[in-house]
C-alpha positions in Angstrom: 29.1 -3.2 -19.4 32.2 -5.2 -19.4 31.7 -6.4 -15.8 28.2 -7.1 -14.7 27.3 -5.5 -11.4 26.0 -8.0 -8.8 22.4 -7.5 -8.0 20.4 -8.9 -5.0 16.8 -9.4 -5.9 14.4 -9.6 -2.9 11.1 -9.7 -4.8 9.5 -12.6 -6.7 10.1 -12.3 -10.5 9.2 -14.6 -13.3 12.0 -16.6 -15.1 11.5 -14.4 -18.1 12.1 -11.2 -16.2 15.0 -12.7 -14.3 16.6 -13.6 -17.7 15.9 -10.1 -19.0 17.7 -8.5 -16.0 20.4 -11.2 -16.0 21.5 -10.1 -19.4 23.2 -7.1 -17.8 23.6 -8.1 -14.1 24.8 -11.0 -12.1 21.7 -11.9 -10.1 21.5 -13.4 -6.6 17.8 -14.3 -6.3 16.5 -14.3 -2.7 12.7 -13.7 -2.6 12.0 -15.4 0.7 13.0 -14.1 4.2 15.3 -17.1 4.8 17.0 -16.8 1.4 17.4 -13.1 1.9 19.1 -13.5 5.3 21.3 -16.2 4.0 22.4 -14.3 0.9 23.2 -11.1 2.8 25.1 -13.1 5.5 27.1 -15.1 3.0 27.6 -12.7 0.1 26.9 -9.2 1.4 30.3 -7.9 0.4 29.5 -8.7 -3.3 26.3 -6.7 -3.8 26.4 -3.4 -5.6 22.7 -3.0 -6.1 19.4 -4.3 -4.6 16.0 -4.7 -6.2 13.1 -4.8 -3.7 9.6 -3.4 -3.3 8.1 -1.1 -0.8 6.5 -3.7 1.4 9.7 -5.8 1.5 12.1 -2.9 1.9 15.7 -2.9 3.0 16.9 -2.1 6.5 19.9 -0.1 7.7 21.5 -3.2 9.2 21.2 -5.0 5.8 22.8 -2.0 4.0 25.6 -2.0 6.6 26.3 -5.7 5.7 26.8 -4.7 2.0 29.9 -2.4 1.9 29.9 -2.1 -1.9 26.2 -1.2 -2.1 25.6 1.8 -4.4 22.0 1.5 -5.5 18.7 0.4 -4.1 15.7 0.3 -6.4 12.0 -0.3 -5.5 10.3 -2.1 -8.4 7.1 -0.1 -7.9 6.3 3.4 -6.7 6.3 2.5 -2.9 9.5 2.6 -0.9 8.1 2.9 2.7 10.2 0.0 4.2 13.5 1.1 2.5 15.5 3.0 5.1 16.1 6.0 2.9 17.8 8.0 5.6 20.4 5.3 6.2 21.0 5.0 2.4 21.5 8.8 2.1 24.0 8.7 5.0 26.0 6.1 3.1 25.7 7.8 -0.2 23.6 5.1 -1.6 21.1 6.2 -4.3 17.5 5.1 -3.9 15.2 5.0 -6.9 11.7 3.7 -7.6 9.3 2.8 -10.4 7.1 5.9 -10.2 4.4 5.9 -12.8 5.0 2.4 -14.2 1.8 0.8 -12.9 -0.4 3.9 -12.4 -2.9 3.0 -15.1 -3.3 -0.5 -13.8 -3.8 0.7 -10.2 -6.3 3.4 -11.3 -8.3 0.8 -13.3 -8.4 -1.4 -10.3 -9.5 1.4 -8.0 -12.4 2.1 -10.3 -13.2 -1.6 -10.5 -13.5 -1.6 -6.7 -15.5 1.6 -6.7 -18.0 0.3 -9.2 -18.1 -3.1 -7.6 -18.9 -1.9 -4.1 -21.3 0.9 -5.0 -23.2 -1.3 -7.5 -23.0 -4.2 -5.0 -21.7 -6.6 -7.6 -20.5 -9.2 -5.1 -23.9 -9.8 -3.3 -25.8 -9.4 -6.6 -23.6 -12.2 -8.2 -24.3 -14.4 -5.2 -28.0 -13.6 -5.4 -28.1 -14.7 -9.1 -26.2 -17.9 -8.4 -28.7 -18.7 -5.7 -31.6 -18.2 -8.0 -32.7 -14.8 -6.7 -34.1 -11.9 -8.7 -33.9 -8.1 -8.6 -37.2 -7.7 -6.8 -35.8 -9.1 -3.6 -33.1 -6.5 -3.1 -32.9 -2.7 -2.8 -31.6 -0.8 -5.9 -27.9 0.0 -5.7 -27.0 3.7 -6.2 -25.3 5.3 -9.2 -21.6 5.7 -9.5 -21.8 8.6 -11.9 -22.2 12.0 -10.4 -20.8 11.0 -7.0 -18.1 13.3 -5.5 -14.7 11.5 -5.4 -12.2 12.4 -2.8 -8.6 11.3 -3.4 -6.2 11.1 -0.5 -2.8 11.5 -2.2 -3.0 13.2 -5.6 0.3 11.8 -7.0 0.8 10.0 -10.3 -1.8 7.3 -9.3 -4.2 9.8 -7.8 -4.1 11.9 -11.0 -4.8 8.7 -13.1 -7.8 8.0 -10.8 -9.0 11.6 -11.2 -8.9 11.3 -15.0 -11.1 8.2 -14.8 -13.5 10.0 -12.5 -14.1 12.6 -15.2 -15.5 9.9 -17.4 -18.1 9.3 -14.7 -19.0 13.0 -14.2 -17.6 12.8 -10.7 -16.3 16.1 -9.2 -12.9 15.5 -7.6 -11.4 16.8 -4.4 -8.1 15.9 -2.9 -5.9 16.1 0.2 -2.1 16.4 0.0 0.3 18.1 2.3 0.1 21.0 -0.1 -2.0 21.8 -3.2 -0.7 20.9 -6.6 -0.3 23.8 -9.0 -1.1 21.6 -11.9 -4.5 20.4 -10.5 -6.4 23.6 -10.3 -9.5 21.9 -11.7 -9.8 19.8 -8.6 -10.8 21.1 -5.2 -8.1 21.1 -2.5 -8.8 20.3 1.1 -6.2 21.1 3.7 -7.4 18.4 6.0 -8.4 14.7 5.4 -11.4 15.2 7.7 -12.7 18.0 5.5 -12.2 15.9 2.4 -14.1 13.0 4.0 -17.0 15.3 4.9 -17.3 16.6 1.3 -17.0 13.4 -0.7 -19.1 10.3 -1.4 -16.2 8.1 -2.3 -12.9 8.4 -0.5 -10.0 6.8 -2.4 -6.6 6.2 -0.6 -3.7 6.7 -3.0 -1.2 8.0 -0.5 2.2 6.5 0.3 2.4 4.2 3.3 4.8 4.6 6.3 4.6 6.1 9.8 3.3 9.5 8.5 0.0 8.0 7.2 -0.5 5.1 9.5 -4.2 4.9 10.5 -4.9 8.2 8.8 -8.3 6.7 8.0 -9.6 6.3 11.6 -13.0 6.3 13.2 -13.3 10.1 13.0 -12.7 10.1 9.3 -15.1 7.3 8.7 -17.8 9.1 10.7 -17.2 12.1 8.5 -17.6 10.0 5.4 -21.0 9.0 6.5 -23.7 6.4 5.9 -23.8 7.0 2.2 -20.0 7.1 1.8 -17.6 4.5 0.4 -13.9 3.9 1.2 -11.5 2.6 -1.4 -7.9 1.7 -0.5 -5.3 0.8 -3.2 -2.4 2.4 -1.3 -1.1 0.5 1.8 -3.0 -1.4 4.4 -1.4 0.6 7.2 -3.3 3.7 6.1 -6.6 2.3 7.3 -7.4 1.4 10.9 -8.9 -2.0 10.2 -10.8 -2.4 13.5 -12.4 1.1 13.0 -13.3 0.2 9.5 -14.9 -3.1 10.5 -17.0 -1.3 13.2 -18.0 1.4 10.7 -19.1 -1.3 8.1 -21.0 -3.3 10.7 -22.8 -0.3 12.2 -23.7 1.4 8.9 -21.4 4.4 9.7 -20.3 4.1 6.1 -22.1 2.2 3.2 -19.2 0.1 2.0 -15.5 -0.4 1.2 -13.3 -1.8 -1.5 -9.8 -2.8 -0.4 -6.8 -4.2 -2.3 -4.5 -3.9 0.7 -4.6 -4.9 4.4 -2.7 -4.3 7.5 -1.6 -7.9 8.0 -1.3 -9.1 4.5 -0.9 -11.6 3.1 -3.2 -12.9 5.8 -6.8 -11.9 5.0 -8.4 -9.2 7.2 -10.3 -11.4 9.6 -12.5 -8.5 10.8 -13.8 -7.9 7.3 -14.1 -11.3 5.5 -17.7 -12.0 6.7 -19.1 -8.6 5.8 -21.2 -8.3 2.6 -20.6 -4.5 2.2 -16.8 -4.9 1.6 -15.1 -6.0 -1.6 -11.6 -7.5 -1.3 -8.8 -8.3 -3.7 -5.3 -9.6 -2.8 -3.0 -6.6 -3.3 -2.8 -6.9 -7.1 -4.1 -3.5 -8.2 -0.7 -2.8 -9.8 -0.3 -6.3 -11.3 -1.0 -7.0 -15.0 1.4 -8.4 -17.6 1.7 -4.9 -19.1 2.3 -3.2 -15.7 4.9 -5.7 -14.5 6.8 -5.6 -17.7 6.8 -1.8 -17.5 8.2 -1.9 -13.9 11.0 -4.3 -15.0 11.9 -2.1 -18.0 11.9 1.0 -15.8 14.2 -0.7 -13.2 16.6 -1.4 -16.0 16.5 2.3 -17.1 17.3 3.3 -13.5 20.1 0.7 -13.0 21.6 1.0 -16.5 21.7 4.8 -16.1 23.2 4.6 -12.7 26.0 2.2 -13.7 26.6 4.1 -17.0 27.2 7.3 -15.0 24.2 9.2 -16.4 22.1 8.7 -13.3 18.8 7.1 -12.4 15.5 8.1 -14.1 13.3 8.4 -10.9 15.4 9.1 -7.8 13.6 9.1 -4.4 13.8 12.5 -2.8 
């Protein structure tokens, strides 16, 4: 490219990744809310592309302040807080990083699954306090349990492949059945899936359409031997309903990488022993982050070269 497009970056990146992107783009780096507002107010007319993530997003008003904006890319798969309708109305292309961190997220989902079912957190605490196995009930097997996946997309399929290694039958709920997933049982309602499975994994996109999809009724259906795993978005789970279900024994346990009020911890859950928490890093590893940056460059380079993005958002 003879002239480097000007790119507004709204997500935290390492100096190495900024340098990698900066080889082809003039970067304005604004990862905090204050820097973001200042950059758009002072330089909005310069930006031809924006790099963001699903939870950070980009609003219609912000797009309106960038008259030269042609491309918005989400670094990962999620794009729930990007106003796609406003972008489409303006003719702005929206792309994401679909598939780039699926293996990492699926690994983490299984780490949470094993950790909460085998009660690794309380067992670790027991050992550190000098306790022994005779003082606790035996935790159940992971292998052989029925796994329900809410959202059988790229990440959901990666989780299903790992479930096969644990001899776990897989069922799933999507808006419609997948033609390439005939080996897995399809449920046309989330409630039906919850009634069937032992482990319910949320791998669905966030946004208004899935907000509090996991509610008290679904948790009741999952039952006292059931486990909830959420590696999707915190908004998918009603936190108050989950806290009540965990306290009352309505479900056996939960493993969460995402929360409704992140980055603040879920106050209703932090004191409970039957929940395992991690700070929204299921998709983070050196390998996965590098893959997302490489994929962003394929999207952006293709767009500005005239060949198109690799993974456009529908």
